C-alpha positions in Angstrom: 0.0 0.0 0.0 1.2 3.5 -0.8 2.0 5.8 2.0 0.1 8.6 0.2 -3.3 7.9 1.8 -4.4 11.5 1.7 -4.7 13.7 -1.4 -3.0 16.5 0.4 -0.1 16.6 2.9 -1.3 14.3 5.7 -0.1 16.7 8.4 -1.9 19.7 6.8 -5.2 17.9 6.3 -5.1 16.3 9.7 -4.4 19.4 11.7 -7.6 21.0 10.2 -9.7 18.1 11.5 -12.9 19.7 12.8 -13.8 16.7 14.9 -10.9 17.1 17.3 -10.4 19.8 20.0 -6.6 20.2 19.6 -6.3 22.0 22.9 -7.1 18.7 24.6 -4.9 16.5 22.5 -1.5 15.5 24.0 1.4 17.6 23.0 4.0 15.8 20.9 7.5 17.0 21.2 9.4 14.3 19.3 9.9 13.8 15.6 9.1 10.3 14.3 12.1 8.1 13.6 12.9 7.0 10.1 12.1 3.4 11.1 8.6 4.4 12.4 7.8 6.5 9.4 8.2 3.5 7.1 5.1 1.4 7.0 6.5 -1.6 5.1 7.6 -3.6 8.1 6.5 -7.2 8.7 3.7 -7.9 11.2 6.2 -8.8 13.9 8.2 -5.6 13.4 5.0 -3.5 13.5 3.9 -5.1 16.8 7.3 -4.2 18.2 7.0 -0.6 17.0 3.4 -0.4 18.4 4.5 -1.7 21.8 7.4 0.8 21.9 5.2 3.7 20.9 7.1 4.6 17.7 4.1 6.3 16.0 2.9 8.0 19.2 5.2 10.9 18.3 3.2 12.1 15.3 -0.6 12.4 14.8 -0.5 12.1 11.0 1.8 9.1 11.2 -0.5 7.4 13.6 -3.5 8.1 11.3 -1.6 6.8 8.3 -0.5 3.7 10.2 -4.0 2.9 11.5 -5.4 3.1 7.9 -2.8 0.7 6.6 -3.2 -1.8 9.5 -7.0 -1.9 9.3 -7.1 -2.2 5.5 -5.0 -5.3 5.9 -7.4 -7.0 8.3 -9.1 -9.9 6.5 -12.9 -9.4 6.5 -16.1 -11.0 5.3 -16.6 -10.7 1.5 -19.4 -8.1 1.9 -18.2 -5.5 4.4 -19.7 -2.0 4.3 -17.3 0.7 3.2 -17.1 4.5 3.1 -19.3 4.7 0.0 -22.0 2.6 1.7 -21.8 4.9 4.8 -22.4 8.1 2.7 -25.4 6.5 1.1 -26.9 5.2 4.3 -26.2 8.3 6.3 -27.8 10.4 3.6 -30.9 8.2 3.6 -31.2 8.0 7.4 -30.5 11.6 8.4 -31.0 13.8 5.4 -31.5 17.2 6.9 -32.8 15.8 10.2 -30.9 16.4 13.4 -29.1 13.3 14.7 -30.7 13.9 18.1 -34.0 12.8 16.6 -32.7 9.3 16.2 -32.5 7.0 19.2 -29.1 5.4 19.9 -28.7 1.8 19.1 -30.1 -0.8 21.6 -26.8 -2.7 21.4 -25.1 0.0 23.5 -27.1 -1.2 26.5 -26.9 2.2 28.3 -23.1 2.0 28.3 -20.8 5.0 28.6 -20.1 7.2 25.6 -16.5 8.5 26.0 -15.7 11.6 24.1 -12.0 11.9 24.7 -10.7 15.0 22.8 -13.6 15.3 20.4 -15.5 18.5 19.7 -19.3 18.6 19.7 -19.2 17.9 16.0 -17.1 14.9 16.7 -19.5 13.6 19.3 -22.4 14.0 16.8 -20.3 12.1 14.2 -19.8 9.2 16.7 -23.6 9.0 17.2 -24.2 9.0 13.4 -21.6 6.2 12.9 -23.1 4.1 15.6 -26.6 4.5 14.2 -25.4 3.5 10.8 -23.5 0.5 12.2 -26.7 -0.6 13.9 -28.5 -0.3 10.6 -25.9 -2.3 8.6 -25.0 -4.9 11.2 -28.3 -6.0 12.6 -26.8 -9.1 14.2 -25.0 -6.9 16.8 -27.2 -7.1 19.9 -24.8 -6.0 22.6 -21.4 -4.2 22.2 -20.5 -1.7 25.0 -17.0 -1.0 23.7 -18.1 0.2 20.2 -18.6 3.9 21.2 -15.1 4.1 22.5 -13.6 2.4 19.5 -15.5 4.7 17.2 -14.5 7.8 19.1 -10.9 6.8 19.3 -10.6 6.0 15.6 -12.4 9.2 14.7 -9.5 11.2 16.1 -7.3 9.7 13.4 -9.8 9.4 10.5 -10.1 11.7 7.4 -13.9 11.9 7.9 -16.9 10.0 9.2 -17.0 7.7 6.2 -13.4 6.5 6.7 -14.0 6.0 10.4 -17.1 4.0 9.7 -15.3 1.8 7.2 -12.5 1.1 9.6 -14.8 0.1 12.4 -16.8 -2.1 10.0 -13.6 -4.0 9.2 -12.9 -4.6 12.9 -16.5 -5.9 13.3 -16.4 -8.1 10.1 -12.9 -9.5 10.8 -12.9 -13.2 9.9 -9.3 -14.0 10.9 -9.4 -17.3 12.9 -6.5 -16.2 15.0 -7.7 -12.8 16.2 -10.9 -11.1 17.3 -11.7 -7.5 18.1 -15.2 -6.7 19.2 -17.8 -8.9 21.1 -21.2 -8.5 19.4 -23.7 -10.1 21.7 -24.5 -10.1 25.4 -23.5 -13.8 25.6 -20.0 -13.1 24.1 -19.5 -10.0 26.3 -20.4 -11.9 29.5 -18.1 -14.8 28.5 -15.3 -12.4 28.0 -15.9 -10.9 31.4 -15.9 -14.4 32.9 -12.7 -15.2 31.0 -11.1 -12.1 32.5 -12.2 -13.2 35.9 -10.5 -16.6 35.3 -7.3 -14.9 34.1 -7.3 -12.5 37.1 -7.7 -15.5 39.4 -4.6 -17.0 37.9 -2.4 -14.0 37.3 -3.4 -11.6 40.0 -4.1 -13.7 43.1 -3.4 -11.0 45.6 -5.8 -8.5 43.9 -8.3 -11.3 43.4 -8.2 -12.2 47.1 -8.7 -8.5 48.1 -11.7 -8.2 45.8 -13.2 -11.5 46.9 -12.9 -10.6 50.5 -14.5 -7.1 50.2 -17.1 -7.6 47.4 -20.4 -9.5 47.6 -20.1 -10.4 43.9 -16.6 -10.6 42.4 -18.0 -10.7 38.9 -19.6 -7.3 39.3 -16.1 -5.9 39.8 -14.6 -7.8 36.9 -17.5 -7.0 34.6 -16.0 -3.4 34.5 -12.7 -4.5 33.0 -13.3 -3.1 29.6 -14.5 0.1 31.1 -11.2 0.5 32.8 -9.5 0.6 29.4 -12.2 2.3 27.3 -13.5 4.9 29.7 -11.4 5.3 32.7 -7.8 5.4 31.3 -6.7 8.9 30.1 -6.7 9.4 26.4 -2.9 9.3 25.9 -2.9 5.9 27.7 -5.9 4.5 25.8 -4.6 5.5 22.4 -1.3 3.6 23.1 -3.4 0.6 23.9 -5.3 1.0 20.7 -2.0 1.0 18.8 -1.3 -2.6 19.8 -5.0 -3.6 19.9 -5.4 -3.0 16.2 -2.4 -5.4 15.5 -3.0 -8.0 18.2 -6.7 -8.0 19.0 -8.6 -8.7 22.2 -5.8 -10.6 23.9 -4.0 -7.2 24.4 -7.0 -5.9 26.4 -6.7 -8.8 28.8 -3.0 -8.0 29.3 -3.7 -4.3 30.0 -6.5 -5.0 32.4 -4.4 -7.6 34.3 -1.5 -5.1 34.5 -3.9 -2.5 35.9 -5.3 -4.9 38.4 -1.8 -5.9 39.6 -0.7 -2.3 40.0 -4.0 -1.5 41.9 -3.2 -4.1 44.5 0.3 -2.7 44.9 -1.2 0.7 45.5 -3.4 -0.6 48.4 -1.5 -0.3 51.6 -1.8 -2.9 54.4 -3.9 -0.4 56.4 -6.4 -0.1 53.5 -7.1 -3.8 53.0 -10.7 -3.3 54.1 -11.8 -1.3 51.0 -15.4 -0.2 51.4 -16.1 0.1 47.6 -13.5 -1.8 45.6 -15.4 -1.3 42.4 -15.3 2.5 42.8 -11.8 2.4 44.2 -10.5 0.6 41.1 -12.2 3.0 38.8 -10.7 6.0 40.6 -7.3 4.3 40.5 -7.4 3.8 36.7 -8.6 7.4 36.2 -5.5 8.6 38.2 -3.1 6.1 36.7 -0.5 8.8 36.0 0.2 8.9 39.8 1.2 5.3 39.7 2.9 4.4 36.4 3.7 5.8 32.9 2.0 4.4 29.9 5.3 2.8 28.8 5.6 1.0 32.2 2.0 -0.1 31.9 2.6 -1.7 28.5 5.9 -3.2 29.6 4.2 -4.9 32.6 1.2 -6.0 30.5 3.5 -7.8 28.0 5.6 -9.2 30.8 2.6 -11.4 31.8 3.0 -14.9 30.5 -0.6 -15.3 29.2 -2.1 -18.4 27.7 -2.1 -18.6 23.9 -4.9 -17.1 21.8 -6.3 -20.6 21.1 -6.4 -21.5 24.8 -8.1 -18.2 25.7 -10.6 -18.9 22.9 -11.3 -22.4 24.3 -11.8 -20.9 27.8 -14.2 -18.3 26.3 -16.1 -21.0 24.5 -16.4 -23.0 27.7 -17.7 -19.9 29.5 -20.2 -19.2 26.7 -21.5 -22.8 26.9 -21.9 -22.5 30.7 -23.8 -19.2 30.3 -26.0 -20.7 27.5 -26.8 -23.7 29.7 -27.8 -21.2 32.4 -30.1 -19.6 29.9 -28.1 -16.4 29.6 -28.3 -15.4 25.9 -29.9 -11.9 26.1 -29.3 -8.8 28.1 -30.3 -9.2 31.7 -29.1 -8.1 35.1 -26.1 -10.1 36.4 -27.9 -10.7 39.7 -30.4 -12.9 38.0 -27.9 -15.5 36.9 -24.6 -15.0 38.7 -24.9 -15.1 42.4 -22.1 -15.0 44.9 -22.3 -17.0 48.1 -25.5 -16.1 50.0 -24.0 -14.5 53.1 -27.2 -14.6 55.1 -28.4 -18.2 54.3 -25.1 -20.0 53.8 -24.5 -22.8 56.4 -21.5 -25.0 57.0 -20.2 -26.8 60.0 -16.6 -26.1 58.9 -16.2 -22.7 57.2 -17.8 -19.3 57.5 -19.7 -17.6 54.7 -16.9 -15.2 54.2 -14.3 -18.0 53.9 -16.6 -19.8 51.4 -17.0 -16.6 49.4 -13.2 -16.4 49.0 -12.9 -20.1 48.1 -15.8 -20.0 45.7 -14.1 -17.1 43.9 -11.0 -19.3 43.3 -12.8 -21.8 41.1 -13.3 -21.2 37.4 -16.1 -18.7 36.5 -18.1 -21.3 34.5 -18.5 -23.3 37.7 -19.0 -20.4 40.0 -22.0 -19.3 37.9 -23.9 -21.6 40.2 -24.3 -21.2 44.0 -22.5 -23.8 46.2 -24.6 -26.9 47.2 -23.6 -29.2 50.1 -23.4 -32.7 48.7 -22.2 -34.6 51.7 -21.2 -33.9 55.3 -19.9 -36.3 57.9 -21.7 -34.2 60.5 -25.0 -35.4 58.9 -23.8 -38.9 58.8 -22.8 -39.5 62.4 -19.0 -38.6 62.2 -19.0 -35.3 64.0 -16.2 -35.2 66.6 -16.3 -31.4 67.3 -14.6 -28.4 65.7 -11.0 -28.1 64.6 -8.8 -25.0 64.1 -7.1 -26.6 61.1 -9.1 -26.6 57.9 -7.9 -27.6 54.4 -9.3 -29.0 51.2 -9.2 -29.2 47.4 -11.0 -28.2 44.3 -11.4 -31.0 41.8 -12.3 -30.0 38.2 -13.1 -33.6 37.0 -15.9 -36.0 37.9 -14.7 -39.0 39.9 -16.2 -41.3 37.1 -13.3 -40.1 35.0 -11.1 -42.5 36.8 -12.7 -45.4 34.9 -11.4 -43.9 31.6 -7.9 -43.1 32.9 -6.4 -46.5 32.3 -6.8 -48.1 35.7 -8.4 -47.7 39.1 -5.2 -46.3 40.7 -4.3 -44.0 37.8 -4.2 -40.2 38.2 -6.6 -38.1 36.1 -8.0 -34.5 36.2 -6.9 -31.2 34.8 -4.6 -28.3 35.7 -7.6 -26.4 37.1 -7.4 -28.6 40.2 -5.9 -27.0 43.3 -5.4 -27.6 47.0 -5.8 -25.0 49.8 -5.7 -24.3 53.5 -8.3 -22.2 55.3 -7.1 -22.1 58.9 -4.8 -21.2 60.4 -3.7 -19.4 57.1 -5.9 -19.1 54.0 -3.8 -20.0 51.0 -4.3 -21.7 47.6 -1.8 -23.9 45.8 -2.3 -24.3 42.1 -0.7 -26.6 39.5 3.0 -26.0 39.6 3.1 -25.1 35.9 0.8 -22.2 36.4 3.1 -20.7 39.1 6.4 -21.7 37.4 5.8 -21.7 33.6 9.5 -21.7 33.0 9.4 -25.5 33.9 7.5 -26.1 30.7 10.6 -25.2 28.6 11.7 -28.8 29.0 8.5 -30.0 27.4 8.9 -31.3 23.8 6.3 -29.5 21.7 3.8 -31.6 19.7 2.3 -30.3 16.5 -1.1 -29.9 18.2 0.1 -28.4 21.5 2.6 -25.5 21.7 1.9 -24.7 25.3 0.4 -26.4 28.4 -3.2 -25.5 29.2 -4.7 -26.1 32.6 -8.1 -26.8 30.9 -6.9 -30.0 29.3 -6.8 -33.4 30.8 -3.6 -35.3 31.7 -3.7 -37.4 28.5 -3.1 -34.2 26.4 0.2 -33.4 28.1 3.8 -34.1 27.1 5.5 -33.3 30.4 9.1 -33.5 31.6 7.9 -35.3 34.6 4.6 -37.2 35.1 4.8 -36.6 38.8 4.0 -32.9 38.1 0.5 -33.8 36.8 -0.8 -36.2 39.4 -4.0 -34.3 40.1 -6.5 -36.8 41.6 -6.8 -40.5 42.1 -9.2 -42.8 43.9 -9.1 -46.5 45.0 -10.9 -48.7 47.5 -8.3 -47.6 50.1 -8.9 -43.9 49.8 -8.6 -40.8 47.7 -5.4 -39.0 46.7 -5.1 -35.4 45.6 -1.7 -34.2 44.3 1.3 -36.5 43.9 5.0 -36.7 43.2 7.4 -36.9 46.2 4.4 -37.0 48.5 0.6 -36.5 48.5 -0.9 -33.1 49.0 -4.0 -34.7 50.5 -4.8 -38.3 51.3 -8.0 -39.4 53.0 -8.8 -43.1 53.8 -11.9 -44.9 52.6 -13.5 -44.5 56.0 -13.1 -40.7 55.9 -11.4 -41.0 59.3 -7.7 -40.7 58.9 -5.7 -38.3 56.6 -2.3 -37.2 55.6 -0.8 -34.1 53.9 2.7 -33.6 52.5 4.6 -31.5 50.0 3.9 -32.7 46.5 5.4 -31.9 43.1 2.0 -31.3 41.3 1.1 -28.3 43.5 4.4 -27.5 45.1 2.5 -27.0 48.4 3.7 -27.3 52.0 1.7 -29.6 54.3 -1.8 -28.1 54.4 -2.1 -28.8 58.2 -0.7 -31.3 60.7 0.9 -34.0 58.5 -1.0 -36.9 60.0 -4.5 -36.1 61.2 -7.8 -37.4 62.2 -10.8 -36.1 60.2 -13.0 -34.2 62.6 -15.5 -33.0 59.9 -15.6 -33.4 56.1 -17.9 -31.6 53.7 -18.2 -32.1 49.9 -19.5 -29.1 48.0 -20.6 -28.9 44.4 -23.1 -27.0 42.3 -26.4 -27.6 40.8 -26.6 -26.6 37.1 -30.2 -27.3 36.5 
């Protein structure tokens, strides 16, 4: 593609852009480097330049780069372009005021960020959104579209070009990249996926949120709003630089980096946050006080995230769980995603607050459902009184799986299993490869698996040591959770005696006194019907 996108000098045309309030735009003191001015780099080179902010030095260069990147996005055969926009806008609006047209229903009452736009720019955003609704009737819910339209309008020649570029993001059919969720189901699944990733990559922040919020998901459901609403413009536009090249996975990285930094900003004396949702919002709005945009991107790309395919598989699993719950159209979260009922929860072992934290540890697709007590020794005559030491495990597979694992004593399960202690200290111990991904470097790659995924069963792994994937096993003698050099948790068949040791699978210390007598045992699950 030629660099001559505009008929006049790009800088001259761009500076007369009547949609932008130039007094609000960040000042640019640097001149673009020769390398960043050239738009002929490979995709890998462009990603590097975007992450380093090479075209953040010049507005016209950024506009030109955006145009080239978006025009190279593979799209559906029939994708509305600038000519279509002009025709539809003329037919829809004519001489009428835009204010006489209702905003699209797919916005769902979401925020309409204006950034550095003038009133004319804000009107143009509304016109573009109304035309998108007209030409993409399958979009039923997409709260980030207003922000994406507004951001791209800053760097578009006119409304029509902005419309075409947004249309290409919507119509992208690249199997390896996605940009914009277009239904309530897809949006909620992305929020659940972020919750799963936060649980794995930001355990300290997750624990703070779980201990101070009645519904953890309500906090995580704001994750896109942190980026496209709360971040200052000069931060958000740097995120857009990489988002256009790398897709939605970048947004997960940025939100995780923000969450990590938020937890670092909370001092030990502030751990009882009264309104963590509002506190997080204020933190992101004042991000300049905590880190530069370069540091934010550096930390975001320093997170060893799962591959796009693995994230996609997790999103599909979350979509399936939501669909099974009947969540396919817009509805209030409280109707289908309940936290532990603090008033009515009852356990002979743990408090409602402790259960709320533990329930937040499990994958979102399971925590869609409230906890149900399946079995208790206190109801079956085994109650020997309370005990100050409490421990347990989350098992992601059905015990019937052992019949398919090659033998009654074989280990099975997935890397989503974990063990934990509740008292005297509350701590979770996950699969060792989640906490120490560098250990996977010794794994020979197969054509079908380039990285380990905790969502797959043992049989899919090629591991340097089988003792690092001994998740769960059951025989007539008892049950074992975690193996390799010891057993994280062993309970005999009579549910009377137990043992806990360090094991290689979870790299855990003994969860309580190493040899113990079971005072009380409860098995909790969920009811999905």
